[in-house]
C-alpha positions in Angstrom: -23.1 -0.1 25.5 -21.2 3.1 26.2 -22.3 6.2 24.4 -19.3 5.9 22.1 -19.9 2.3 21.3 -23.5 3.1 20.5 -22.4 6.0 18.3 -20.1 3.8 16.3 -22.6 0.9 16.1 -25.3 3.3 14.9 -23.3 4.2 11.8 -22.5 0.7 10.7 -24.4 0.9 7.4 -26.6 -1.9 6.4 -25.9 -3.4 2.9 -26.0 -6.4 0.8 -23.3 -9.0 0.3 -21.3 -8.1 -2.8 -20.1 -11.7 -3.3 -21.2 -14.2 -5.9 -22.2 -16.6 -3.1 -26.0 -17.1 -3.1 -27.7 -19.5 -0.9 -26.9 -22.4 -3.1 -23.6 -21.1 -4.5 -21.2 -23.0 -2.5 -22.3 -25.9 -0.4 -19.5 -28.1 0.8 -18.7 -29.2 -2.7 -19.8 -26.3 -4.9 -17.7 -23.5 -6.2 -17.9 -19.7 -6.4 -15.6 -16.8 -5.8 -14.8 -15.3 -2.4 -13.8 -11.6 -1.8 -10.2 -12.7 -1.5 -10.1 -13.9 -5.0 -9.8 -17.6 -4.2 -12.1 -19.8 -6.2 -14.8 -21.9 -4.7 -14.7 -22.9 -1.1 -11.0 -23.4 -0.8 -10.6 -20.7 1.8 -13.1 -22.6 4.0 -11.8 -26.2 3.5 -9.8 -25.9 6.7 -13.0 -25.9 8.7 -14.3 -29.2 7.5 -17.9 -30.3 6.9 -20.1 -28.8 9.6 -23.4 -29.7 8.1 -26.1 -29.8 10.8 -24.0 -27.9 13.3 -25.2 -24.6 14.8 -23.2 -21.8 16.4 -24.8 -19.0 18.3 -23.4 -15.5 18.4 -24.7 -12.8 20.8 -24.1 -9.0 20.3 -25.4 -5.5 21.0 -25.4 -4.8 17.2 -29.1 -4.8 16.3 -31.3 -4.3 13.2 -30.6 -2.8 10.7 -26.9 -2.6 11.6 -26.8 -6.4 11.9 -27.3 -7.2 8.2 -23.6 -6.6 7.1 -22.6 -9.0 9.9 -25.0 -11.8 9.0 -24.2 -11.3 5.3 -20.5 -11.7 6.0 -21.2 -15.1 7.6 -23.0 -16.5 4.5 -19.8 -17.7 2.8 -18.8 -19.7 5.9 -22.3 -21.1 6.2 -22.5 -22.0 2.5 -19.1 -23.6 2.3 -19.1 -25.5 5.6 -22.8 -26.3 6.0 -22.9 -24.7 9.5 -25.8 -22.5 10.6 -24.9 -19.3 12.4 -27.6 -18.2 14.9 -27.3 -14.4 15.3 -28.9 -12.6 18.3 -28.8 -8.9 18.7 -29.8 -7.3 22.0 -29.8 -3.6 23.0 -29.2 -4.8 26.6 -26.3 -7.0 25.6 -23.7 -5.6 28.0 -25.8 -6.3 31.1 -27.4 -9.5 29.8 -24.2 -11.2 28.6 -22.8 -11.0 32.1 -26.1 -12.4 33.6 -26.1 -15.3 31.1 -22.4 -16.1 31.7 -22.9 -16.1 35.5 -26.0 -18.2 35.2 -24.3 -20.9 33.1 -26.3 -20.0 30.0 -23.9 -18.1 27.8 -23.9 -18.0 24.0 -21.3 -19.9 22.0 -19.7 -16.6 21.0 -20.1 -12.9 21.9 -19.0 -9.7 20.2 -17.7 -7.7 23.1 -17.2 -3.9 22.7 -14.6 -3.2 25.4 -11.6 -4.9 26.9 -13.0 -4.2 30.4 -16.0 -6.3 29.6 -13.8 -9.1 28.2 -12.1 -9.1 31.6 -15.4 -9.2 33.5 -16.6 -12.1 31.4 -13.4 -14.0 31.8 -13.7 -13.5 35.6 -17.1 -15.4 35.5 -15.1 -18.6 34.6 -17.4 -19.2 31.6 -15.1 -17.9 28.9 -12.8 -20.2 26.9 -9.2 -19.4 25.9 -8.8 -18.7 22.1 -7.7 -21.8 20.1 -4.2 -21.8 18.6 -5.4 -21.1 15.1 -7.1 -17.8 16.3 -3.9 -16.8 18.2 -1.8 -17.5 15.1 -4.1 -15.3 13.0 -4.0 -12.5 15.5 -0.2 -12.7 15.6 -0.2 -12.5 11.8 -2.8 -9.8 11.1 -2.7 -7.4 14.1 -0.1 -5.7 16.1 0.7 -6.7 19.7 -1.3 -3.8 21.2 -4.5 -5.3 19.9 -3.7 -8.8 21.1 -3.0 -7.4 24.5 -6.6 -6.1 24.8 -7.9 -9.6 24.3 -5.5 -11.1 26.9 -6.4 -11.6 30.5 -3.8 -12.7 33.2 -1.5 -13.8 30.5 -4.0 -16.0 28.6 -5.3 -14.9 25.2 -9.1 -15.1 24.9 -10.5 -12.6 22.4 -9.5 -11.7 18.8 -10.2 -8.2 17.6 -12.9 -7.5 15.0 -13.8 -4.0 13.9 -12.2 -0.7 14.9 -12.8 3.0 14.9 -10.3 5.8 14.9 -10.9 8.7 17.3 -7.8 10.7 16.6 -9.4 12.8 13.8 -10.1 16.4 13.1 -13.0 17.3 10.7 -12.5 20.3 8.4 -13.6 21.9 5.1 -11.3 21.0 2.2 -12.7 24.0 0.3 -11.8 26.4 3.0 -8.2 24.9 3.1 -7.9 25.3 -0.7 -9.4 28.8 -0.8 -7.2 30.0 2.1 -4.1 28.1 1.2 -4.0 26.2 4.5 -2.0 23.1 4.9 -3.0 20.1 6.9 -1.0 20.4 10.2 1.6 17.7 11.0 2.3 18.6 14.6 0.2 19.9 17.5 2.2 23.2 17.4 1.2 23.5 13.7 -2.4 22.9 14.6 -2.3 25.5 17.3 -0.6 28.0 14.9 -3.3 27.4 12.3 -6.0 27.9 14.9 -4.4 31.2 15.9 -4.3 32.3 12.3 -8.0 31.6 11.8 -8.9 33.3 15.1 -6.9 36.4 14.1 -9.1 36.7 11.1 -12.1 37.1 13.4 -13.5 33.5 13.1 -13.7 31.0 16.0 -11.9 28.0 14.5 -13.2 25.2 16.7 -16.7 23.9 17.3 -17.6 21.3 19.9 -20.5 19.7 21.8 -20.6 17.1 24.6 -24.3 16.8 25.3 -25.3 13.1 25.1 -28.1 12.4 27.5 -27.0 10.4 30.6 -23.5 10.2 28.9 -23.0 14.0 28.6 -19.3 14.8 28.8 -17.9 11.8 27.0 -16.3 13.7 24.1 -14.0 15.5 26.5 -12.7 12.2 27.8 -11.6 11.3 24.2 -9.9 14.7 23.9 -8.0 14.1 27.2 -7.0 10.6 26.2 -5.7 11.8 22.9 -3.6 14.5 24.7 -2.3 11.9 27.3 -1.0 9.8 24.4 0.6 12.7 22.6 2.2 14.4 25.5 3.4 11.4 27.5 3.3 8.3 25.2 1.7 4.9 25.4 3.5 3.6 28.5 2.3 6.6 30.7 -1.1 6.4 29.1 -1.4 2.8 30.2 -0.3 3.6 33.8 -3.0 6.3 33.9 -5.7 4.1 32.6 -4.8 1.3 35.0 -4.5 3.7 37.9 -0.8 3.1 38.4 -0.6 6.8 38.5 -3.3 8.9 40.1 -5.9 10.7 38.0 -4.8 14.0 39.6 -1.0 13.4 39.1 0.9 15.9 37.0 0.7 14.2 33.7 -3.1 13.8 33.4 -3.5 17.3 34.9 -1.3 18.8 32.2 -3.1 16.7 29.5 -6.5 18.2 30.5 -4.9 21.7 30.6 -3.7 21.0 27.0 -7.3 20.2 26.0 -8.2 23.6 27.6 -5.9 25.4 25.3 -8.4 24.5 22.6 -11.8 23.9 24.2 -11.7 26.6 26.9 -10.1 29.3 24.7 -12.8 31.9 24.1 -11.0 33.0 20.9 -11.3 29.4 19.6 -14.8 28.2 20.5 -17.6 27.7 20.0 -17.7 28.7 16.3 -21.3 29.1 15.1 -22.7 27.8 18.3 -21.9 30.2 21.1 -19.4 30.7 23.9 -17.3 28.1 25.7 -20.1 27.1 28.0 -22.3 26.3 25.0 -20.2 23.2 24.5 -22.1 21.6 27.4 -25.5 22.1 25.9 -24.6 21.3 22.2 -25.2 17.7 21.3 -22.1 15.8 20.0 -24.2 15.0 16.9 -24.7 18.6 16.0 -21.4 19.9 17.1 -19.5 19.7 13.8 -22.3 21.0 11.5 -21.1 24.7 11.6 -18.2 23.6 9.4 -20.7 23.3 6.5 -21.8 26.9 6.8 -18.2 28.2 7.4 -18.8 29.4 10.9 -16.1 27.0 12.3 -13.1 25.2 10.8 -12.4 22.2 13.0 -14.2 19.6 15.0 -12.4 16.8 16.8 -14.4 13.6 16.5 -14.1 9.9 15.6 -14.5 8.3 12.2 -18.0 7.3 13.1 -19.0 10.9 12.9 -19.3 10.5 9.2 -22.9 9.4 9.6 -23.9 12.7 11.3 -23.4 14.9 8.3 -26.7 15.8 6.5 -27.9 13.7 3.6 -26.1 14.9 0.4 -23.0 16.0 2.2 -19.9 14.8 0.3 -17.4 13.3 2.7 -14.2 13.2 0.8 -10.8 14.8 0.4 -12.3 17.0 -2.3 -15.8 17.1 -0.7 -17.8 19.3 1.6 -16.1 17.9 4.7 -13.3 15.5 5.4 -10.9 14.7 8.3 -7.2 14.7 9.0 -5.2 12.8 11.6 -4.9 14.7 14.9 -1.2 15.2 14.9 1.3 14.4 17.7 4.0 16.5 19.2 6.2 15.6 16.3 6.2 13.4 13.2 8.4 10.6 14.5 5.5 8.6 16.1 1.8 8.2 15.4 -0.4 7.7 18.5 -3.9 6.6 17.6 -6.8 6.5 20.0 -9.7 4.3 19.1 -12.3 1.7 19.9 -13.2 -1.7 18.6 -14.9 -5.1 19.3 -13.6 -8.5 20.2 -14.9 -12.0 19.7 -15.1 -14.1 22.9 -16.0 -17.8 23.1 -17.9 -19.6 25.8 -17.7 -23.0 24.1 -14.9 -25.1 22.7 -17.0 -27.3 20.4 -15.2 -27.9 17.0 -17.8 -25.9 15.1 -17.4 -22.9 17.5 -13.7 -23.0 17.2 -14.0 -23.1 13.4 -16.3 -20.0 13.2 -14.2 -18.2 15.8 -11.1 -18.9 13.6 -12.9 -17.6 10.5 -13.7 -14.3 12.2 -10.0 -13.8 12.9 -8.9 -14.2 9.2 -8.3 -11.7 6.5 -10.9 -13.6 4.5 -13.7 -12.5 6.9 -12.4 -8.9 7.2 -12.7 -8.6 3.4 -16.0 -10.3 3.3 -17.3 -7.9 6.0 -16.1 -4.9 3.8 -17.9 -6.5 0.8 -21.1 -6.8 2.9 -20.9 -3.1 3.9 -21.1 -1.4 0.5 -22.3 1.9 2.1 -19.2 2.0 4.3 -19.1 2.5 8.1 -16.8 -0.4 9.0 -13.1 -0.9 9.1 -10.7 -3.2 10.9 -7.1 -3.0 12.1 -6.6 -6.4 10.4 -3.5 -6.0 8.2 -5.0 -8.3 5.6 -7.9 -5.9 4.9 -7.6 -4.6 1.4 -8.0 -0.9 1.9 -8.7 -0.4 -1.8 -12.0 -2.4 -1.4 -13.3 0.2 1.0 -15.9 2.4 -0.7 -16.0 5.3 1.9 -13.1 7.8 1.8 -13.3 8.2 5.6 -13.1 4.4 6.0 -10.0 4.4 3.8 -8.4 7.1 5.9 -9.2 5.3 9.1 -7.8 2.0 7.7 -4.6 3.7 6.5 -4.1 5.2 9.9 -4.6 1.9 11.6 -2.2 0.1 9.2 0.5 2.7 9.3 3.7 1.0 10.6 4.3 4.0 12.9 0.9 3.9 14.5 0.7 3.1 18.2 -2.9 2.2 19.0 -4.5 2.6 22.4 -8.0 1.7 23.2 -10.4 4.4 24.7 -9.2 4.9 28.2 -12.5 5.6 30.0 -13.9 2.4 28.5 -11.2 0.5 30.4 -11.6 2.4 33.7 -14.1 1.2 36.4 -17.6 2.3 35.7 -17.7 4.6 38.7 -14.9 6.6 37.0 -15.0 6.0 33.2 -18.7 6.3 32.7 -19.7 8.4 35.7 -17.3 10.8 37.4 -15.1 11.3 34.3 -18.1 12.3 32.2 -19.8 14.5 34.9 -16.7 16.3 36.0 -15.5 16.9 32.4 -18.9 18.6 31.9 -18.4 20.7 35.0 -14.9 21.6 33.8 -16.1 22.9 30.4 -18.7 25.1 32.2 -16.1 26.7 34.5 -14.7 24.2 37.1 -10.9 24.4 37.5 -8.7 21.6 36.2 -7.4 21.0 39.7 -10.9 20.5 41.1 -11.9 18.3 38.2 -9.0 15.8 38.4 -9.2 15.7 42.2 -12.9 14.8 42.1 -12.4 12.1 39.5 -9.5 10.6 41.5 -11.8 10.6 44.6 -14.3 8.5 42.7 -11.8 5.7 41.9 -12.9 2.6 43.8 -10.7 1.9 46.8 
């Protein structure tokens, strides 16, 4: 997995299924109550009697983060009689390709990037999604999400979970004490940063150290700025190399990031100078907010798990987050990540389980099986009120906003030589002093010919 996918997976909290569906609660003829409020197994009758059938699912989500997933499958198993064989593997991304090419793929795989979906489809082993899955995706997701599961005009993979990256973490107490208002435009965010800096405090804290993946948080910053300054169409061109990495738009986007991260008056609050960003781990980077030595940290919803035990993450808590605003309030660009379910078999029981995973029923069951939070979906049928974590609720509200225009993490879609190599390395060089021009030129030079 990429560093970002690992980070998000690592915060998916394990929990117990908050449904009245024990091992013997349903069966194909017994009744209970699902999280959607439907009595008995009515929500599962469409799948038929699958007693004696087994469906395998392969993923990079491993123990203990796998428990909410397996718990969310129990209603389907109980009501249809099917057995779901779950296999988590830390080497999933490499091994799923090996297995697909060798003719030994799983029935289903949870794939963390659109680029990997394309690679798996290219092996010839993947199966197009059945009509019922496509109908559910048309109903419950916007077309941007469907596009990420579509390869060469054929729809293969329905979205599952999602993360929101367009967030800024802050101290609600500081805002209340100082009378600050949550900014609604980039200019307002810049003005507020100037106000805080004028008072002698560095408003921003940041860190990009992440082992072999050092530099990745800057790629998220740049992607957010591309979306905000130039919109989704230009963002897509950049990601797909229809415009060069060193063309004027990406260059200006990185310079815009520099107005925040390379501004010595802004960073690195509580941690050092601008160069200290490169040596500060992304996990530790936001912690100075708690002691008041910085005010802002731009990081995804999954960062909620990095606050020390006992930290109240809420609108009236020790820390919370607000949406990273756009140029104006007329649109809502949202950068994020997510997973997709891809099939390698078209047996009836596989299609049935694949369909279940594309429903609002499963999305709400997954929430119920994650009582500690850490999971959201862009599925419009997800009941936000059932989310227990305030940051999960915020992320879901952003994803479900009619004005939201979602775009998947750009570097995760770029060729590995760029997205998880040159982009990370050159971004790190940039934060330690390399010019924007040299940075974008070197990344462009790494693009496969």
